[in-house]
C-alpha positions in Angstrom: -25.6 -16.0 19.6 -28.1 -13.8 19.3 -30.2 -15.7 17.3 -29.5 -18.4 18.7 -31.0 -17.2 22.7 -34.4 -16.0 21.0 -35.3 -19.0 19.5 -34.6 -20.8 22.9 -36.7 -18.3 24.4 -39.4 -18.4 21.3 -39.6 -22.7 21.3 -40.0 -22.3 25.1 -42.9 -19.4 24.6 -44.5 -21.7 22.2 -45.5 -25.6 23.0 -46.7 -28.0 20.8 -50.2 -28.6 20.3 -51.5 -31.8 21.3 -52.0 -35.0 19.5 -55.6 -35.2 17.9 -58.0 -38.0 18.3 -58.2 -37.9 14.3 -54.1 -37.5 13.5 -54.0 -40.6 15.3 -57.1 -42.2 13.5 -55.3 -41.0 10.5 -51.9 -42.9 11.3 -53.8 -46.1 12.2 -55.5 -46.2 9.7 -52.1 -45.4 7.0 -50.0 -47.9 8.6 -52.5 -51.0 9.1 -52.7 -50.2 4.9 -49.7 -50.3 4.7 -49.6 -53.4 6.7 -51.6 -54.9 4.4 -50.0 -53.9 1.3 -46.6 -55.7 2.8 -48.7 -58.7 4.4 -51.5 -59.8 1.9 -52.5 -62.4 3.8 -53.8 -60.7 6.2 -56.2 -59.4 4.4 -59.0 -60.7 5.5 -58.0 -61.6 8.9 -59.2 -58.3 11.3 -58.0 -60.1 15.0 -54.8 -61.0 13.0 -54.0 -57.2 11.3 -55.0 -55.5 14.7 -53.0 -57.6 16.4 -49.7 -57.1 13.5 -51.1 -53.3 14.3 -50.0 -53.6 18.0 -47.2 -55.9 18.0 -45.6 -52.6 16.1 -45.7 -50.7 19.6 -46.3 -47.2 18.4 -46.1 -44.1 20.8 -47.4 -40.9 19.4 -44.9 -38.1 20.8 -44.6 -34.3 19.7 -41.9 -32.6 18.1 -39.7 -30.7 20.4 -37.4 -29.0 17.7 -38.0 -26.5 14.9 -38.6 -27.5 12.0 -39.7 -30.7 13.6 -43.8 -32.1 12.8 -45.9 -31.3 15.8 -46.7 -35.3 15.9 -45.1 -37.9 14.6 -45.5 -41.7 15.7 -42.3 -44.3 17.1 -42.3 -47.8 16.2 -40.6 -49.7 18.9 -39.0 -52.9 18.2 -38.7 -56.1 20.3 -36.4 -56.2 22.8 
């Protein structure tokens, strides 16, 4: 119980840093490379590649639990 209370206080006092613009750009670049690997027909069509990336509807989020990364991205599928 004591360690649980201590970790609760540590999490409350320690806030995750905001999502950095460089990290967002690196994630965007990696995802677009993966899209090109999966869909090679998008290779010479930058507008179609951007449209496919926007259709993924990615949301940057901060990690909340211990051991979570500072930032991760959630893919929202169509509803």
